[in-house]
C-alpha positions as CSV (number, residue, x, y, z in Angstrom):
1,M,0.0,0.0,0.0
2,L,1.3,3.5,-0.9
3,L,1.9,5.7,2.1
4,C,1.9,9.5,2.3
5,Q,4.6,11.0,0.1
6,K,4.6,14.5,1.6
7,D,8.4,14.3,2.1
8,K,8.9,14.3,-1.7
9,F,7.5,17.9,-1.9
10,S,8.3,21.3,-0.4
11,L,4.9,22.5,0.5
12,H,4.6,25.0,3.4
13,P,4.2,22.8,6.5
14,D,1.4,24.9,8.0
15,I,-1.0,24.8,5.0
16,H,-3.7,22.3,3.9
17,Y,-3.4,22.1,0.1
18,F,-6.6,20.8,-1.5
19,N,-5.9,22.5,-4.8
20,N,-4.0,20.0,-7.0
21,A,-6.8,20.3,-9.6
22,R,-5.6,23.9,-10.0
23,K,-1.9,23.2,-10.0
24,G,0.2,20.3,-8.7
25,P,3.1,21.1,-6.5
26,L,6.6,20.6,-7.8
27,L,8.5,17.4,-6.7
28,K,11.8,17.9,-5.1
29,S,13.3,15.6,-7.7
30,S,11.9,17.8,-10.5
31,E,13.2,20.9,-8.8
32,A,16.7,19.4,-8.6
33,A,16.5,18.3,-12.3
34,A,15.6,21.9,-13.3
35,V,18.6,23.3,-11.4
36,R,20.9,20.7,-13.0
37,S,19.6,21.6,-16.4
38,L,19.8,25.3,-15.8
39,I,23.5,25.0,-14.8
40,Q,24.2,22.8,-17.8
41,Q,23.0,25.7,-20.0
42,R,26.1,27.6,-18.9
43,N,28.2,25.4,-21.2
44,P,26.4,24.4,-24.4
45,S,29.6,22.8,-25.6
46,D,28.7,19.9,-23.2
47,L,25.4,19.3,-25.0
48,P,25.7,16.5,-27.6
49,N,23.3,16.5,-30.6
50,S,21.5,13.5,-29.1
51,G,20.7,15.7,-26.1
52,F,18.0,17.5,-28.2
53,F,16.0,14.3,-28.3
54,E,16.9,12.0,-25.3
55,E,14.6,13.5,-22.7
56,M,11.8,14.0,-25.1
57,D,11.9,10.4,-26.1
58,M,11.9,9.4,-22.4
59,V,8.8,11.5,-21.7
60,K,7.0,9.9,-24.7
61,N,7.9,6.4,-23.5
62,I,6.8,6.9,-19.9
63,F,3.6,8.7,-20.9
64,G,2.8,5.8,-23.2
65,Q,3.1,3.4,-20.3
66,L,0.8,5.5,-18.2
67,V,-2.0,5.5,-20.8
68,N,-1.3,2.2,-22.6
69,C,-0.1,3.5,-26.0
70,D,3.1,3.3,-28.1
71,A,5.6,6.1,-27.7
72,K,5.3,6.8,-31.4
73,N,1.7,7.9,-30.8
74,V,2.7,10.6,-28.3
75,A,3.1,14.3,-29.3
76,V,4.6,17.0,-27.1
77,I,2.4,20.1,-27.0
78,P,2.6,23.5,-25.2
79,A,-1.1,23.5,-24.1
80,V,-4.4,21.6,-24.3
81,S,-5.7,24.2,-26.7
82,Y,-2.8,23.4,-29.1
83,G,-3.5,19.7,-28.9
84,F,-7.2,20.0,-29.6
85,S,-6.5,22.4,-32.5
86,S,-4.1,19.8,-34.0
87,V,-6.7,17.0,-33.5
88,L,-9.7,18.9,-34.9
89,N,-7.8,20.3,-37.9
90,N,-7.6,16.6,-38.9
91,T,-11.2,15.6,-38.1
92,P,-13.6,14.8,-40.9
93,A,-17.2,16.0,-40.5
94,K,-20.3,14.1,-41.3
95,R,-22.8,15.8,-43.6
96,N,-25.7,17.3,-41.5
97,G,-23.8,15.9,-38.5
98,H,-23.2,17.1,-35.0
99,A,-20.5,17.2,-32.4
100,I,-21.0,16.5,-28.7
101,T,-19.4,18.0,-25.6
102,L,-20.4,18.4,-21.9
103,K,-22.2,21.1,-20.0
104,D,-19.5,23.3,-18.5
105,E,-16.7,21.6,-20.5
106,F,-13.3,23.3,-20.0
107,P,-12.9,26.3,-22.3
108,S,-10.0,24.9,-24.3
109,G,-12.0,22.0,-25.5
110,Y,-15.4,23.7,-25.9
111,L,-14.1,26.7,-27.8
112,S,-12.0,24.5,-30.1
113,L,-15.0,22.3,-30.9
114,E,-17.3,25.3,-31.3
115,K,-14.9,26.7,-34.0
116,W,-14.7,23.3,-35.7
117,C,-18.5,23.0,-35.8
118,K,-18.9,26.5,-37.4
119,A,-16.3,25.7,-40.0
120,H,-17.9,22.3,-40.9
121,D,-21.6,23.2,-40.6
122,N,-22.1,20.7,-37.8
123,E,-24.4,21.3,-34.8
124,L,-22.8,21.5,-31.4
125,K,-24.7,19.6,-28.8
126,V,-24.0,20.3,-25.2
127,I,-25.0,17.4,-22.9
128,G,-25.8,17.7,-19.3
129,P,-27.8,15.7,-16.7
130,H,-31.5,15.7,-16.0
131,H,-32.6,16.7,-12.6
132,S,-32.3,13.4,-10.9
133,N,-31.5,11.7,-7.6
134,D,-28.4,10.2,-9.4
135,I,-26.8,13.0,-11.5
136,G,-24.0,10.7,-12.6
137,E,-26.2,8.0,-14.0
138,S,-28.4,10.6,-15.7
139,W,-25.5,12.4,-17.3
140,N,-23.8,9.2,-18.6
141,N,-27.1,8.0,-20.0
142,N,-27.8,11.3,-21.8
143,I,-24.3,11.2,-23.4
144,L,-24.8,7.6,-24.7
145,E,-28.3,8.4,-26.0
146,S,-27.0,11.5,-27.8
147,I,-24.4,9.5,-29.8
148,N,-25.8,8.3,-33.1
149,Q,-25.0,7.8,-36.8
150,N,-24.9,11.6,-37.3
151,T,-22.3,12.1,-34.6
152,S,-19.0,13.3,-36.0
153,V,-17.0,13.7,-32.8
154,V,-17.4,13.5,-29.0
155,L,-15.0,15.8,-27.1
156,M,-15.1,15.7,-23.3
157,C,-13.1,15.7,-20.1
158,S,-12.3,12.3,-18.7
159,V,-13.7,13.3,-15.3
160,H,-15.5,16.6,-15.0
161,W,-12.9,19.3,-14.3
162,M,-15.2,21.3,-12.0
163,N,-16.5,18.5,-9.7
164,G,-14.7,15.2,-10.5
165,L,-17.8,13.4,-11.8
166,K,-16.7,10.2,-13.5
167,Y,-18.0,9.0,-16.9
168,D,-18.3,5.6,-18.3
169,L,-15.5,6.1,-20.8
170,K,-15.5,2.5,-22.0
171,A,-19.2,2.6,-22.9
172,I,-18.9,6.0,-24.6
173,G,-15.9,4.9,-26.6
174,E,-17.7,1.7,-27.7
175,K,-20.7,3.7,-28.8
176,C,-18.5,6.2,-30.7
177,K,-16.7,3.3,-32.5
178,K,-20.0,1.7,-33.4
179,V,-21.4,4.8,-35.1
180,G,-18.1,5.9,-36.6
181,A,-17.6,9.0,-34.4
182,R,-14.2,10.2,-33.2
183,F,-13.7,10.1,-29.5
184,Y,-11.5,12.8,-28.0
185,L,-10.6,13.2,-24.2
186,D,-9.1,15.9,-22.1
187,G,-7.2,13.9,-19.6
188,T,-5.7,16.8,-17.7
189,Q,-7.7,16.0,-14.5
190,S,-7.1,12.2,-14.6
191,V,-3.9,11.1,-16.1
192,G,-1.3,10.5,-13.4
193,V,-3.8,10.0,-10.6
194,M,-6.1,7.3,-11.9
195,P,-5.8,4.5,-14.5
196,I,-6.5,5.7,-18.1
197,D,-6.3,3.2,-20.9
198,V,-6.8,4.6,-24.4
199,K,-7.1,1.2,-26.0
200,Q,-9.7,-0.1,-23.6
201,Y,-11.7,3.1,-24.0
202,N,-11.3,3.3,-27.9
203,V,-10.0,6.8,-27.6
204,D,-8.8,8.5,-30.8
205,A,-7.0,11.3,-29.0
206,L,-6.2,12.1,-25.4
207,V,-4.9,15.6,-24.7
208,C,-3.3,16.5,-21.4
209,G,-1.8,19.4,-19.5
210,T,1.0,18.0,-17.3
211,Y,1.1,20.7,-14.6
212,K,-1.7,19.2,-12.4
213,W,-1.7,15.4,-11.7
214,M,1.5,14.7,-13.5
215,F,3.4,17.3,-11.4
216,G,4.9,18.7,-14.6
217,P,5.9,22.2,-15.4
218,Y,3.4,24.7,-16.9
219,S,3.6,25.1,-20.7
220,V,4.3,21.4,-21.5
221,G,1.5,19.1,-22.4
222,L,1.2,15.6,-24.0
223,S,-1.2,14.1,-26.5
224,F,-1.9,10.5,-27.5
225,M,-3.0,10.5,-31.1
226,S,-4.1,7.2,-32.6
227,D,-3.1,5.9,-36.0
228,V,-6.0,7.7,-37.7
229,F,-3.9,10.8,-37.6
230,N,-0.7,9.3,-39.1
231,D,-1.2,11.1,-42.4
232,G,-2.6,14.4,-41.1
233,Q,-1.5,18.0,-41.3
234,P,0.3,19.5,-38.3
235,L,-0.1,23.1,-37.2
236,E,3.6,23.8,-37.9
237,E,6.6,22.4,-39.7
238,S,9.3,21.8,-37.1
239,W,12.6,20.5,-38.3
240,M,12.7,18.2,-35.2
241,N,9.8,16.1,-36.5
242,R,11.5,15.0,-39.7
243,V,13.1,11.7,-40.2
244,N,16.6,13.2,-40.7
245,A,16.4,15.5,-37.7
246,K,18.9,13.5,-35.6
247,D,21.5,13.9,-38.3
248,F,22.6,17.5,-38.0
249,T,24.8,17.3,-41.0
250,S,21.9,16.7,-43.3
251,L,19.2,19.1,-42.1
252,T,19.2,21.0,-45.4
253,S,18.7,17.8,-47.3
254,Y,15.0,18.8,-46.8
255,N,13.0,15.7,-46.1
256,S,9.2,15.6,-46.5
257,N,8.8,12.6,-44.3
258,Y,8.0,12.8,-40.6
259,F,8.9,10.4,-37.9
260,K,6.3,7.7,-37.6
261,G,3.1,8.3,-35.7
262,A,2.1,11.4,-33.9
263,S,5.6,13.1,-33.8
264,R,4.5,15.5,-36.7
265,Y,2.1,17.1,-34.2
266,S,4.8,18.0,-31.6
267,V,5.4,21.7,-31.1
268,G,8.7,23.2,-32.2
269,E,11.7,23.3,-29.9
270,T,10.4,20.2,-28.0
271,S,13.8,19.8,-26.4
272,N,12.9,22.6,-24.0
273,F,15.8,21.4,-21.8
274,I,14.8,22.7,-18.4
275,L,11.1,21.9,-18.5
276,M,11.6,18.5,-20.1
277,S,14.1,17.6,-17.4
278,M,11.5,18.4,-14.8
279,L,8.8,16.4,-16.6
280,V,11.0,13.3,-16.9
281,E,11.5,13.2,-13.2
282,S,7.8,13.7,-12.3
283,L,6.6,11.0,-14.8
284,K,9.2,8.6,-13.5
285,Q,7.9,9.1,-10.0
286,I,4.3,8.6,-11.0
287,L,5.2,5.4,-12.9
288,E,6.9,4.2,-9.7
289,W,3.9,5.0,-7.5
290,K,1.4,3.8,-10.2
291,P,-1.8,5.7,-10.8
292,E,-4.0,2.9,-9.4
293,N,-2.0,3.1,-6.1
294,I,-2.3,6.9,-6.0
295,Q,-6.1,6.6,-6.5
296,S,-6.3,3.9,-3.7
297,Y,-4.4,6.2,-1.4
298,C,-6.8,9.1,-2.1
299,K,-9.8,6.8,-1.5
300,E,-8.6,5.6,1.9
301,L,-7.6,9.2,2.9
302,I,-11.0,10.8,2.2
303,L,-13.2,8.1,3.9
304,P,-13.8,10.2,7.0
305,F,-14.7,13.2,4.7
306,K,-17.1,11.2,2.6
307,Q,-18.9,10.0,5.7
308,F,-19.0,13.6,6.9
309,M,-20.5,14.7,3.5
310,Q,-23.2,12.0,3.6
311,E,-24.1,12.8,7.2
312,N,-24.6,16.5,6.4
313,D,-26.2,16.2,3.0
314,L,-23.1,17.6,1.2
315,A,-22.5,14.6,-1.0
316,T,-22.8,15.2,-4.8
317,W,-23.4,11.8,-6.4
318,S,-23.2,8.0,-5.9
319,E,-20.0,6.1,-5.4
320,A,-20.0,4.8,-9.0
321,Y,-19.4,8.3,-10.4
322,F,-17.3,9.7,-7.5
323,S,-13.6,10.5,-8.1
324,N,-11.5,10.0,-5.0
325,H,-9.0,12.7,-6.0
326,L,-11.3,15.4,-7.1
327,F,-14.8,16.3,-5.8
328,S,-17.0,19.3,-5.0
329,L,-19.2,20.3,-2.0
330,N,-22.9,20.4,-2.6
331,L,-23.7,23.3,-0.2
332,P,-27.2,23.7,1.1
333,D,-28.9,27.0,0.3
334,H,-28.5,28.5,3.8
335,I,-24.7,28.2,3.7
336,S,-22.8,31.2,2.4
337,I,-20.0,30.2,0.1
338,D,-18.2,33.3,1.1
339,A,-18.4,32.3,4.7
340,L,-17.0,29.0,3.9
341,K,-14.1,30.6,1.9
342,E,-13.4,32.8,4.9
343,S,-13.2,29.8,7.2
344,F,-10.9,28.1,4.7
345,T,-8.6,31.2,4.6
346,A,-8.5,31.4,8.4
347,N,-7.4,27.7,8.6
348,K,-4.9,28.0,5.7
349,I,-7.0,25.7,3.5
350,Y,-6.4,26.1,-0.2
351,A,-9.2,25.1,-2.6
352,S,-11.0,26.5,-5.6
353,Q,-14.4,27.8,-6.4
354,R,-15.5,26.6,-9.8
355,G,-19.0,27.7,-10.8
356,T,-21.2,27.7,-7.7
357,G,-19.3,24.9,-5.9
358,I,-16.1,24.5,-3.9
359,R,-13.8,22.1,-5.7
360,L,-11.5,20.0,-3.5
361,S,-8.7,17.7,-4.6
362,V,-6.2,15.5,-2.8
363,N,-3.1,13.7,-3.7
364,V,-0.3,11.7,-2.1
365,F,1.1,14.7,-0.2
366,N,-2.2,15.1,1.8
367,E,-2.6,13.3,5.1
368,S,-5.3,12.7,7.7
369,D,-4.5,16.0,9.6
370,N,-5.5,17.9,6.4
371,I,-8.8,16.1,6.3
372,D,-9.5,16.8,10.0
373,V,-8.9,20.5,9.6
374,L,-11.1,20.5,6.5
375,I,-14.0,18.9,8.3
376,K,-13.7,21.3,11.3
377,S,-13.6,24.3,9.0
378,I,-16.8,23.3,7.2
379,M,-18.5,22.5,10.5
380,K,-18.0,26.1,11.6
381,V,-20.4,27.3,8.9
382,L,-23.0,24.6,9.0
């Protein structure tokens, strides 16, 4: 069983950090890697040509292990918006078709899909739950019922970024495959903290920011892109993505061929020496811990809080749709959200308001003391 890993981080000792869903803290090992890389920049004479590619290849390999794909199907991107632009620029539209996304989908995905729909004369359908005793079941059923022969693409977050609601990705992926629709996921709030399998879910593209649950640096993201994109058009023409890129003596023997797979979709200057060094270390650590063990740790950690939520009618949805690392408080009408935020501030609790709810997130650096303080802080305003 995985134990608390707080010693691997440099969080202030007197705070209670429930905001990993906003930004994950930096691992000590990633910080050390950044310093080493920064110092190495003093003497570029020590950098071999292979150094432009080695860490990038390591990142692709480890990410592939995390999501069950080949390294060749991984692209390095600067942001989720870049990844979805690459994906949608290579997405065919069905005549008189439609695209599907979720109510309150993250802006990078929603806005990218909205633009695609306008350009391809497809209707954009935004799917939410019915008013129901089980919002999770209702929402999942509505998604599945909305997917039909006219569906061009489904683009959605793997768990809802505002509240952690889980979706039946396997069933959704199977329905997309059955009707010939593309299935695109934003994995930013799941990859690194829970098992994600692109093959099991029939995912065509998985786009992720790394600065949350992968403990990576800001401005570096990763995409899985299936073989349907192998002959597509990238957003830019980086020299690093061509088959002769590793031979610096032949760069002006201009080659029209890309490396196999998704490499053509990687952003230019992927070497990004300092940031890539940090990401290598964080991904290695996650692979060692294993996402399923991290998820189990979170589940055990929050048991007292889940009981507290149920006893005080703060629970959001049933266990089948509950993410153990990311969840929101369903506040009763008589509770002031501002009063709760003041209580959090007084007790040095860091969380986020998203929409009308308070989003809480936990990871391996949290411990039982954090949960105790959280419960007491909420009790003060009930």
